[in-house]
N, C-alpha and C positions, 0 to 999 in steps of 0.2 A: 701327432706325437707317436714315437715308436712304442711298441708293445712286445714283450718277450714272454715266453712260457717257461715257468720254473718248475713245472711238474703239476702240482695241485692248482696253481694260480697263474693267470696271465697278469703281468705287471706293466703298467703304464709308467713311463719315466721321461725325464728331460735330463740332458747333460749339456754343460757349457764349459768352455775353457780347456786348457791343457796344463799338464803338470801332475804333481802327485794327487791321487784321487781323494776327494772329500765326499763322503756319503751321508746324506741327510734323511732322517727318518722322522716323519711327523707323528702327531698324537692322535688320540681317539676320534675327535670330532673334526679333524682337518683333512687336507690332501696336500699334494706337492706344492700348491701355491702358497702355503704357509711359509715357504722358504724363499720367496722371491727376493726379499732384501738381501739375504745371505748369498744367494746365487749371484746377484749383481755385484756384491762387494768382493767376492772371492774368485770370480771366474777369470780374472786377469792373471792370477797366480797359480790356481789349482784347476784340476779337472773336477768339476762339481756336478754331482748326480743327485737329483731329488726324484722321488717316485710316489705314486699313490699306493699306500698299503692295501693289501687285499681288503675288500669291503669298503673302499673309499675311491672317490674320483672315478676314473675310467678303468681301474683294475677289476679283477674278478670279484664277484660278490662272495661274502662269507655266509652261505646259506645254512651251513651246519656248524655245530660248535667247533671252535678252534682256540688254541692257546697261543700265548706269546712265543712259545718255542716253535710253533708252526710258522708264525710270521718271520721268525729268525731264519728258518730253513728257506723260506721264499726269498729273503733278502740275500742270503749267501748264494742262492741260485741265481739271483740277478747279477751279483758280482761275477759269478762264473760266466754267465752269458756275455757280459761286457768285458771280459778279459781282465778283471781287476784282481790282482793277487793280494793286495793289501791297501788299506785306506784308513784315513782318519774317519771315525764314525761319530756323528752327532745325532743324538736322539732326544726328542722333547716328549715329556710325559710318557705315554705308552711306547713311543719310539725308543726311549731309554731302556724300558723293560725288554724290548726286542734286542737292543744292543747288548744287554747283559747276557742273554742266551747265546748270542753270537760269540761273545768273549769266552763263554764256557765251552761251546761246541768247537770253535775253530780259532783259538787265540792267535794263531799265526797270521790271521787275516786282518787283524786290527793293529794299526800303528799306534793309535791312541783312541780314547773314548771320552766323549763329553756328554754328560747327562744333564739336560735342562729341565728343571721342574719334574723330576722323574721319581722312581721308587723301586726298591727291591721287594718291599712289602708295603702296602698301604696301611696307614694307621686306621683305627676305628672310624674316625671322622671322615677321612678320605674315602673309605669303603662306603660309608653311609651316603655321602654326597653323590657318588656315582650310582649307587643303588637307587637313590631317590630320582635322579634324572632318568635312569633306565625305566623305572616304574611309571613316571609321568608320561613318557613317550608311549608306553604300553597302554596306558589309560586313554590318552587323548588322540593318539594316532595323527599328530600334527606337529611338524617341526616349527611352524609359526607360533604355536602355543608353548612349545618346549623352550624356544630361544630366550624369552625374557627371564625364565627361571634359571637359565644357565649362565648367561654372559656376565652377570654381576659377580659370579663366583670366580671369574678368570682374572680380575684386576683388583688392585687395592682400592679401598674406599675413596681415598683422595683422588686417584686417577679417574675413577668412575664419575665422581662429582664434577671434576674439572674438564671433562671431555665428553659432554653430552652428545655432540654431533657425531663424534667418532664411535661412541658406544651404540648410537642408533644405527650407524652403518654396519657395525659388526653384528648387531642383532638381526638386521635385514639379511646379511650374508648367510648366517646360519639358519635362517628361516626357510631357505629354499626347499621345496617339497620333493626334489628329485633324488635326495639321498635315500639309500636303502635302510629301512628301519630294522629289518632282521639282521643285517650285517652289524649295525650299531649295537643291537642287543647282544649278539654273540661276542663282539669285541669288548663291550663293557664288562661282561662276565669274565672274559679273559683277563682284564685289568684287575678285577676284584680278586681273582684266583691266583694272580701272579705272585709267587713267593720263592725267591732264590736267596733270601737274606742269609740263610745258613751256608750257602755255597760261595758267597762273595769272597771269602778268604782264598779261594782257588784262583781268582782273577789277578794276574800279574800285570795286565795291560795298564799303562798309565791312564788314570781316570780323573777327569775334572767333574766334580759334583757341584751343581749350581742350584740354588734354591731362592725362592722369593719369601721374604719374611712373613708376608700376610697370606700365603697360599693355604687354603683349607683342604685342597685336594691332595697335593703332594707336599705335605707340611714340613716344617723344619724338623719335626720328630722323625719323619721318614728320611730326611737328608742325613741327620745325625746317626740313625741306624746304619746307613750305608757307610758313613765315614768310620764307624766303629769296626766295620768288618773288612773293608777294602784295604789291602796292604800297600797300595801304591796310588794314593788318591790325594787330591787337594780340594778344598772347599772354597767356594765363592758365594757370598750371600748378597742378595739384592735387597737392601734394607727398606726401600720405598715401594716394593712391588709385590705382586701375587703370582698367580700361575702363568701369566703372560709377560713375565719380566723381559723376554726378548723384544717385546714391543714397548713396555712401560719404561724401561731403561735401555733403550736400543743401542745407544752409543757405547755405553759401558759393556753391554753384552757382546757387541761385535768386537770391541777391542780385546775383551777377555778371551774370547774363543780364538781370535787371530793370534794372540800371543801364545796361547796353548799349542796351536799348530807349530809355531816357530820353535817353541821349547822342545817339542817332541818330533822334530823334523826327521824324515827318513835319512 
């Protein structure tokens, strides 16, 4: 896979397809593979780029404190390196926080923005959940011990109970001990500290806000806060899902985002 240097970080990325660019930014505990279903679905119509955030996958580690604004700079640098003047930007969870900084720093680079289970400011519960997971990893120094305390927070109770085999696979996936704990710790702090809620009124980029009804991390409170401030936004609620509604209600999520691209075509 190709790697480009954006200044502070080396960024590992994949791209498939041709057409107007779609840039996919994953969340705190993921990497570019979180987007494999979306890449497969959209590559026949768009130039789809997914990458490992700094601190994830095969991109540079985040060995020192960094904020979501720093990740936005790296993402804009990736766009520069790939010759992308403008793109639809889709960010999930922390990736949506990064996208907000991109829209504030360089609004001309975003054709539209879709925020999946994201936040402009975490509510007290969301902050506590991330702090608890951060603290657990610091105490135990084991992803395998961390994983069972995390994955049940990502999906709605009904989905968890009905998909035991899938949840076991997800738990095993995030139990891999090759991920860098220092990077996770720094990025978890970046999520807790991310707060651009009072600046959202500056963002004129068409924005799709998507939330899972049962999400304890990026709650409906956080979604409604964004809707109260964004001047050009639409809200889509996934009534049967939690933080991973892109998986829990995959067909609806794919259709919703694809229609958003069409509505905001270049």
